[in-house]
C-alpha positions as a printed Julia matrix, in Angstrom:
292×3 Matrix{Float64}:
 -125.05  -67.63    0.27
 -127.57  -64.66    0.49
 -127.39  -61.44   -1.47
 -126.21  -59.39    1.24
 -123.22  -61.82    1.67
 -122.51  -61.83   -1.84
 -122.55  -57.8    -2.09
 -120.3   -57.57    1.21
 -117.64  -60.19   -0.52
 -117.8   -57.72   -3.55
 -117.65  -54.86   -1.8
 -114.6   -56.22    0.19
 -112.94  -57.23   -2.85
 -113.49  -53.7    -4.13
 -115.12  -54.7    -7.42
 -117.46  -51.49   -7.26
 -118.83  -51.97  -11.13
 -119.27  -55.54  -10.38
 -121.39  -54.85   -7.35
 -123.7   -52.25   -9.26
 -124.33  -55.14  -11.94
 -124.49  -58.36  -10.12
 -128.03  -58.36   -9.71
 -129.28  -57.77  -13.36
 -126.25  -60.38  -14.2
 -127.63  -62.87  -11.82
 -131.16  -62.37  -13.16
 -130.17  -62.84  -16.74
 -127.74  -65.8   -16.13
 -131.31  -67.62  -14.59
 -132.85  -67.06  -17.6
 -129.97  -67.79  -20.48
 -128.16  -70.36  -18.48
 -124.58  -69.41  -19.67
 -121.8   -71.84  -18.71
 -120.05  -70.67  -15.4
 -117.33  -69.61  -17.26
 -119.34  -67.54  -19.5
 -120.75  -65.93  -16.84
 -117.55  -65.26  -15.07
 -116.43  -63.69  -17.99
 -118.98  -61.2   -18.41
 -118.85  -60.25  -14.61
 -115.31  -59.79  -14.57
 -115.16  -57.85  -17.98
 -117.61  -55.35  -16.6
 -115.53  -54.65  -13.67
 -112.31  -54.28  -15.89
 -113.92  -52.04  -18.25
 -114.63  -49.8   -15.61
 -111.38  -49.62  -13.86
 -110.26  -48.95  -17.4
 -112.17  -45.84  -17.82
 -111.22  -44.54  -14.35
 -107.66  -45.2   -15.49
 -108.31  -43.45  -18.66
 -110.18  -40.45  -16.73
 -107.2   -40.04  -14.26
 -104.68  -40.29  -16.93
 -106.37  -37.38  -18.84
 -106.74  -35.31  -15.96
 -102.83  -35.71  -15.28
 -101.86  -34.77  -18.47
 -102.68  -31.25  -18.17
 -104.87  -31.18  -21.52
 -106.42  -27.82  -21.93
 -108.96  -29.48  -24.06
 -109.37  -33.43  -24.97
 -109.02  -33.65  -28.93
 -109.15  -36.78  -31.2
 -107.91  -37.59  -34.45
 -111.62  -38.5   -35.62
 -112.45  -34.63  -34.64
 -109.64  -33.26  -37.11
 -111.02  -32.14  -40.52
 -108.29  -33.48  -42.71
 -109.88  -31.99  -45.91
 -109.78  -28.62  -44.58
 -105.73  -29.06  -44.12
 -104.81  -31.04  -47.74
 -101.06  -30.11  -47.33
 -101.23  -32.75  -44.05
  -99.51  -36.26  -45.66
 -101.96  -38.62  -43.97
  -99.45  -41.24  -44.5
  -97.58  -39.59  -41.73
 -100.4   -39.22  -39.77
 -101.63  -42.9   -40.08
  -97.72  -44.02  -39.13
  -97.61  -41.75  -35.95
 -100.92  -43.32  -35.04
  -99.36  -46.45  -34.8
  -97.37  -45.03  -31.79
  -94.35  -46.41  -33.01
  -92.44  -43.28  -31.82
  -93.63  -43.27  -28.68
  -91.66  -47.08  -28.34
  -88.8   -45.6   -29.89
  -88.59  -42.38  -28.31
  -88.69  -40.21  -31.38
  -90.06  -36.72  -31.28
  -93.16  -35.13  -33.24
  -92.47  -31.2   -34.49
  -95.61  -29.89  -35.58
  -94.59  -26.4   -37.56
  -97.49  -23.94  -39.27
  -98.82  -20.63  -38.76
 -101.66  -20.03  -36.0
 -105.11  -22.05  -36.29
 -103.82  -24.89  -38.46
 -104.6   -27.39  -36.01
 -101.11  -28.32  -34.49
 -102.31  -28.3   -31.0
 -105.44  -30.39  -32.19
 -103.05  -33.07  -33.35
 -100.66  -32.96  -30.77
 -103.01  -33.86  -27.96
 -104.83  -36.34  -30.28
 -101.48  -38.02  -30.34
 -101.08  -38.15  -26.63
 -104.68  -39.14  -26.29
 -104.12  -42.11  -28.02
 -100.59  -42.48  -26.19
 -102.65  -42.67  -23.18
 -105.4   -44.81  -24.01
 -102.06  -47.47  -25.34
 -101.05  -47.2   -21.56
  -98.64  -44.38  -21.95
  -98.35  -41.38  -19.65
  -98.49  -37.88  -21.14
  -98.12  -34.4   -19.76
  -98.8   -30.88  -21.8
  -97.35  -27.71  -21.39
  -97.08  -24.31  -23.25
  -93.36  -23.53  -23.84
  -93.75  -20.24  -22.1
  -95.35  -21.78  -18.73
  -92.72  -25.05  -18.92
  -89.82  -22.56  -18.95
  -91.34  -20.12  -16.24
  -91.79  -23.27  -13.99
  -89.14  -24.71  -14.37
  -86.64  -21.21  -14.15
  -88.59  -20.59  -10.91
  -87.74  -24.18   -9.51
  -83.75  -23.41  -10.46
  -84.35  -19.8    -8.34
  -85.4   -21.87   -5.37
  -83.13  -24.79   -5.61
  -85.3   -27.45   -6.42
  -84.62  -27.78  -10.42
  -83.87  -31.5   -10.02
  -86.82  -32.49   -8.34
  -89.44  -30.27  -10.58
  -87.35  -31.51  -13.76
  -88.59  -35.0   -12.94
  -92.42  -33.79  -13.52
  -91.25  -33.07  -17.27
  -88.86  -36.14  -17.4
  -91.31  -39.05  -16.0
  -94.36  -39.13  -19.14
  -93.3   -41.41  -21.77
  -94.83  -38.55  -24.16
  -94.22  -34.66  -23.35
  -96.29  -31.86  -25.5
  -94.66  -28.45  -25.51
  -97.01  -26.29  -27.22
  -96.54  -22.63  -28.74
  -92.62  -22.78  -29.07
  -91.48  -19.69  -30.36
  -94.49  -17.54  -29.76
  -92.02  -15.51  -27.22
  -87.98  -15.3   -27.01
  -86.21  -17.17  -23.96
  -83.79  -15.64  -21.78
  -80.53  -17.03  -21.56
  -81.47  -19.37  -18.06
  -84.65  -20.25  -19.84
  -82.85  -21.06  -23.07
  -80.48  -23.29  -21.1
  -82.9   -25.0   -19.21
  -84.81  -25.8   -22.37
  -81.6   -27.39  -23.47
  -81.15  -29.33  -20.35
  -84.61  -30.99  -20.76
  -84.51  -31.76  -24.34
  -80.92  -33.46  -23.37
  -82.26  -35.08  -20.66
  -85.46  -36.7   -22.59
  -83.03  -37.35  -25.69
  -83.74  -41.07  -26.77
  -85.51  -41.78  -23.95
  -88.96  -40.02  -24.15
  -91.04  -38.52  -26.92
  -91.56  -34.76  -27.26
  -94.24  -33.39  -29.13
  -93.67  -29.57  -30.03
  -95.57  -27.64  -31.75
  -94.41  -24.02  -33.18
  -94.91  -20.97  -35.27
  -91.48  -20.55  -36.12
  -89.65  -22.43  -38.97
  -86.53  -24.07  -38.24
  -84.74  -20.98  -39.47
  -85.99  -18.68  -36.76
  -85.1   -20.74  -33.98
  -81.66  -18.92  -33.15
  -84.02  -15.76  -32.28
  -86.31  -17.66  -30.26
  -83.33  -18.77  -27.62
  -81.39  -15.64  -28.34
  -78.27  -17.74  -30.1
  -77.78  -19.73  -33.14
  -75.78  -22.05  -31.49
  -77.71  -23.2   -28.35
  -80.46  -23.67  -31.18
  -78.69  -25.63  -33.38
  -77.75  -27.96  -30.18
  -81.32  -28.17  -29.28
  -82.38  -28.81  -32.99
  -79.65  -31.77  -33.05
  -81.25  -33.5   -30.3
  -84.81  -32.47  -31.29
  -84.21  -34.02  -35.01
  -82.1   -36.66  -34.71
  -85.46  -39.23  -34.3
  -88.27  -37.02  -35.26
  -90.79  -36.27  -37.56
  -91.91  -33.18  -39.08
  -95.0   -32.25  -40.0
  -95.27  -28.73  -41.98
  -98.75  -27.36  -42.33
  -99.62  -24.36  -44.73
 -103.21  -24.35  -44.74
 -105.4   -21.62  -43.34
 -106.49  -20.85  -39.75
 -109.81  -23.06  -38.64
 -110.67  -20.1   -36.18
 -111.19  -17.96  -39.13
 -113.1   -20.63  -41.01
 -116.43  -19.77  -39.59
 -115.84  -16.27  -39.53
 -114.77  -16.03  -43.13
 -118.07  -17.94  -44.22
 -119.94  -15.24  -42.4
 -118.13  -12.32  -44.24
 -116.87  -11.51  -40.98
 -112.89  -11.59  -41.84
 -111.25   -8.98  -44.08
 -107.89   -9.47  -46.34
 -105.65   -8.11  -43.66
 -107.0   -10.36  -40.72
 -106.65  -13.33  -43.08
 -102.98  -12.6   -43.56
 -102.16  -11.88  -40.28
 -103.35  -15.33  -39.21
 -103.25  -17.24  -42.4
 -100.43  -19.2   -43.99
  -98.79  -16.39  -45.52
  -95.42  -17.79  -43.23
  -92.97  -19.84  -45.16
  -92.3   -22.94  -43.27
  -88.63  -24.4   -43.82
  -88.14  -27.88  -42.41
  -84.26  -27.59  -42.36
  -82.06  -25.45  -40.4
  -80.76  -22.21  -42.16
  -76.99  -22.23  -40.16
  -74.68  -24.91  -40.41
  -74.84  -26.88  -37.23
  -71.75  -26.77  -35.65
  -70.23  -29.99  -33.7
  -71.74  -30.0   -30.06
  -70.72  -31.89  -26.79
  -73.64  -33.14  -24.55
  -73.56  -31.53  -20.94
  -72.75  -33.27  -18.14
  -73.73  -30.93  -15.81
  -76.1   -32.04  -13.01
  -79.97  -30.94  -13.76
  -79.77  -29.2   -10.26
  -77.95  -26.37  -11.62
  -78.31  -24.46  -14.99
  -75.01  -23.75  -16.64
  -74.98  -20.1   -17.94
  -72.18  -21.38  -20.61
  -74.47  -24.23  -22.06
  -74.71  -22.42  -25.31
  -70.84  -22.21  -25.57
  -69.86  -25.87  -25.36
  -68.92  -26.26  -28.84
  -65.84  -28.14  -30.23
């Protein structure tokens, strides 16, 4: 068999990475004389690794991350309030297999989004799909789909991935429709897929996010049933370098830093709630009234 015939056969099978390396592999094999099995393993390993890298690149693009962050890039020394035992447990990705949730609470700039993306990135490397949206953009997207009569179809985008990041929960309050649609999403993912949620609001303040303490309690009931809360009380990364340069005044530090006290328990008594059975094609305005 000529080299041209070999290349044609490799290309016909779609083994592009192997095609790029086959001449070097054959040349090295002629000098080192590996066994047939060793040569075949090296050739196929090169193709398998190339395919894995293409898969990861595609999955990371589809995840809609604003940027890619990893645990290796997180400065745990700068945020000593974080319990690294909790982080080690999360890095096992058991929470993904169990469809549990992760809630990251803290003031702006302390690394909540970094940790959320790092967890999702690790999940993608483990073969699980992930998707990122800010809470505002997610609710706007689903609200638009509801008004256009395609909520069922659009909701599937947020139900499909094993890991869904909902970032910046609480920066803007939700209207009645937004709160009800968010409740539907959380209910639909309950015990089926993991949510990683970041918020600058303590659980005690979630009633103000949704405009109703009852629907806030119903959402927290589902989010917290199987979950881990990471409460970060440190200072802002974004102000760290500016502070070192003497460019940050005391007032600015208070506005961005850890001046908010974060509670990990709801401040209102959770009423008993009944799971909604309405289809996801409609957003019932009375979701907050489903109380027994």
